[in-house]
C-alpha positions, -999 to 999 in steps of 0.1 A, spaced: 138 581 557 146 581 520 138 611 497 139 614 459 145 648 442 138 657 406 158 687 393 147 701 359 178 719 345 158 736 317 121 732 326 108 763 309 126 754 277 111 719 278 77 735 283 82 757 253 97 731 230 66 708 235 45 733 216 66 730 184 71 700 161 107 710 151 120 733 178 154 749 171 180 761 196 164 780 225 176 798 256 161 816 286 178 848 296 175 868 328 189 898 345 198 933 334 229 919 317 208 894 297 227 862 306 217 827 297 198 811 325 187 780 306 200 765 274 184 735 256 205 705 246 206 717 210 219 751 220 245 735 243 257 713 215 266 745 196 286 760 225 259 780 244 264 776 282 245 788 312 259 821 325 270 832 291 261 867 278 233 868 253 255 886 228 281 858 229 254 832 225 240 849 194 275 850 180 276 812 183 240 806 172 226 835 152 191 818 148 188 813 186 153 816 199 152 838 230 127 837 259 127 860 289 127 844 324 94 846 342 92 834 378 54 832 378 53 812 346 81 789 358 61 783 391 30 774 371 49 750 348 64 733 379 29 729 393 19 712 361 47 686 366 36 681 402 2 671 389 13 641 369 39 632 396 10 631 421 -3 600 403 28 582 413 35 596 448 11 613 473 37 633 493 53 659 469 69 692 478 75 720 453 110 736 453 106 765 428 117 772 403 130 739 391 126 711 416 102 685 430 108 665 461 90 633 470 91 610 500 103 576 486 104 553 517 67 546 517 66 540 479 91 511 478 66 485 489 40 499 464 64 497 435 84 467 446 116 485 454 133 518 446 146 506 411 110 501 399 100 535 412 130 550 395 122 534 361 85 545 364 95 581 368 121 580 340 95 565 317 70 593 326 96 619 320 104 605 286 68 604 276 65 641 284 98 650 268 112 664 300 148 665 312 152 658 349 181 647 371 170 623 398 189 617 430 181 601 464 192 612 499 186 606 536 173 642 540 154 666 516 183 690 514 208 662 507 188 648 478 183 683 464 220 692 464 230 659 448 203 661 421 214 696 411 249 684 402 238 661 374 220 628 368 223 607 399 222 569 405 195 547 420 210 544 454 195 537 488 224 524 510 228 549 539 266 548 538 269 555 501 243 583 503 262 600 531 295 596 512 279 612 481 269 643 500 302 645 518 320 646 484 301 676 472 321 709 468 312 738 490 300 757 459 272 732 456 258 738 490 243 772 482 264 792 507 268 829 502 301 840 486 313 855 519 307 823 538 325 803 511 355 826 513 356 822 551 355 784 548 381 784 521 405 803 543 401 774 568 412 750 541 377 735 536 367 725 501 341 697 506 309 694 526 323 663 544 352 684 558 326 709 571 306 681 588 337 670 607 340 703 626 326 702 662 291 717 665 305 745 688 330 755 661 303 755 634 281 777 655 310 802 661 321 804 625 288 803 606 257 826 607 227 811 624 208 806 591 239 790 575 243 767 605 206 757 603 211 749 566 241 726 573 223 708 601 193 702 578 216 687 552 230 664 579 195 656 593 202 668 628 177 696 626 141 692 614 133 702 579 95 701 576 81 700 541 48 716 529 33 688 507 15 699 476 -22 691 470 -37 691 435 -62 718 428 -98 708 422 -96 716 385 -74 706 355 -53 733 339 -25 731 313 -9 759 293 16 761 265 34 792 254 46 798 219 80 813 210 67 819 175 31 832 172 5 808 158 -14 825 130 -36 796 118 -61 777 139 -48 744 126 -14 753 141 -30 749 176 -38 712 171 -2 699 175 4 715 209 -31 704 220 -23 667 216 0 664 247 -24 685 267 -54 663 258 -33 632 265 -25 646 299 -62 653 305 -72 618 295 -46 604 319 -58 627 346 -94 616 341 -84 580 341 -66 585 374 -96 603 389 -120 576 374 -141 605 363 -153 621 330 -161 656 318 -185 671 293 -170 706 289 -136 720 280 -125 756 281 -99 769 258 -82 803 264 -63 819 235 -40 847 245 -31 873 218 -3 898 220 -23 930 214 -59 918 214 -84 907 240 -83 870 251 -104 846 231 -124 820 251 -139 789 235 -161 763 253 -162 728 237 -190 706 250 -198 669 246 -233 654 246 -224 632 276 -195 621 299 -163 617 279 -126 610 287 -109 601 254 -83 625 241 -92 615 205 -128 625 210 -118 659 225 -93 665 197 -120 659 170 -145 683 186 -118 710 190 -108 706 154 -143 711 142 -148 741 166 -115 758 153 -126 753 117 -157 773 125 -139 800 144 -108 812 125 -83 831 146 -89 868 148 -52 875 158 -20 855 162 -19 834 194 10 835 219 -3 811 245 -30 784 247 -46 772 279 -69 742 285 -91 741 316 -116 716 329 -135 724 361 -165 701 357 -161 664 365 -187 637 362 -190 603 378 -179 575 355 -204 548 348 -191 514 337 -205 505 303 -231 477 308 -222 461 275 -185 458 281 -170 424 290 -141 419 315 -116 425 288 -133 457 276 -136 444 240 -173 448 235 -183 479 216 -199 506 238 -229 518 219 -236 546 243 -201 560 239 -205 558 201 -239 577 204 -223 604 225 -195 608 200 -219 612 171 -241 637 189 -211 657 201 -197 660 166 -230 671 152 -234 697 178 -199 710 174 -205 713 136 -241 725 136 -244 743 169 -259 733 203 -294 743 193 -295 724 160 -304 690 173 -338 682 189 -353 652 206 -388 642 218 -396 651 254 -427 641 273 -453 667 283 -477 666 312 -508 660 290 -526 627 283 -539 638 249 -516 620 224 -512 650 201 -499 670 231 -481 644 251 -448 650 233 -429 680 220 -396 687 204 -368 702 226 -331 710 220 -310 680 227 -294 685 261 -258 675 269 -271 651 295 -307 643 301 -317 640 338 -326 606 349 -363 600 358 -372 575 384 -389 544 371 -427 544 373 -455 521 360 -449 511 324 -468 535 301 -493 521 276 -480 511 242 -480 540 218 -470 542 181 -440 561 169 -459 573 138 -486 597 150 -508 613 124 -510 651 124 -548 648 126 -569 617 131 -583 601 99 -617 583 96 -615 545 97 -624 531 63 -618 493 69 -631 469 95 -603 455 116 -597 418 114 -581 415 149 -582 435 181 -548 433 199 -553 454 231 -578 463 258 -593 498 255 -573 528 269 -596 556 279 -584 592 276 -607 619 291 -587 651 292 -584 687 282 -615 701 299 -594 730 313 -585 746 279 -617 741 259 -603 713 238 -616 683 257 -612 648 242 -631 616 253 -617 586 235 -612 549 238 -580 537 221 -573 502 207 -545 485 188 -560 466 158 -549 448 127 -564 459 94 -571 437 64 -539 450 47 -519 436 76 -511 471 91 -512 477 128 -532 508 136 -539 528 167 -576 534 166 -600 553 189 -638 557 192 -649 592 202 -678 601 224 -700 604 193 -693 568 183 -671 576 154 -639 555 146 -606 572 137 -570 561 130 -545 582 150 -513 564 144 -494 534 129 -471 509 144 -440 498 124 
């Protein structure tokens, strides 16, 4: 079986740098001695190296941006990378804090070979501005050890894969210092030399857990992997090294998050109508904003415009140190009826939802109203205004209702002219006896001498009245 491992040498820094248009040199430090755990390429170019003391790094780069290591945050960032990788491979295992493992044998037929899969992953990494070292191996541990040494090659020949692992120094195998010293006294410097020892000799000289690790590298002992499954919601977060004080400063880091959301919705073949933003402040309570659309939506550009309008109306109460985007409500996607096979026809329903969403974002959810039917046959009470809902429930088709005018007069007016043509059969309405405002009318559509189409009725007393006009 073939495995492919992605090692992220400075994942947390890549995550932090995505939130800034022009990030400078940055490092992640850890431990009580404040040593550099991760250094971005810009910092490395100026001499900063992993393992260096922070004081030394600041001497080399005085304007160095410093971020403290956070295991929980690193695990969350790693899970974010697993989410997009899941679109390319179903069997993924997380190796915190900086690695992802995927089973590649079953993917070669899907992608047309390992080189095509390799190129697909490299392109996805470049789009997300992530640095990752890729390597293949015949076992999970073998691919992991090779990937951690630097960028690997797209290789699948078993003989060359075994030779690559055998050439690794013992320091790369993850052994404890005492074990490395014991093996060095035996004259061993490479993993291949350790593999040549008889199993009985390995069992005598190595601790049980070390022996198990060596055998898993070789593939003679099972190494079961717990494959990751995506959560039922979408969640992305960015952390800021420098606090964001203006709402407009949040729009740039939101762009890749919304692009990731659009790609996720496309992969799901679903839409959403509500986004939740969480703004974390240093010394203030968290700010939570909900952005809603008038209907199912998946376009990052539409979401960005609504968020921009919402942020204009809600200035920041305090500087922001972290921004999170969450979507937990997903809707089935309906194919637009007006689109052709090439998708070139304008989708009027999508344009309508965009217009309504922008108006609601700017004016408020309760500012727009629409006509809604009421359970009353009397024309003046058959309709009422109601706040425009984000998605109106679908009503089952029934018998076609009688033709009614869009222009209904506030009160019926006496008919002054004799119609020149009658265009409909009478529609009798006898209703309202339960509330003391009973009506007994026969309605007609008629053309008046002026050419207008009027909606007329004759009441129980024989009088004729105009109740509405047709356009």
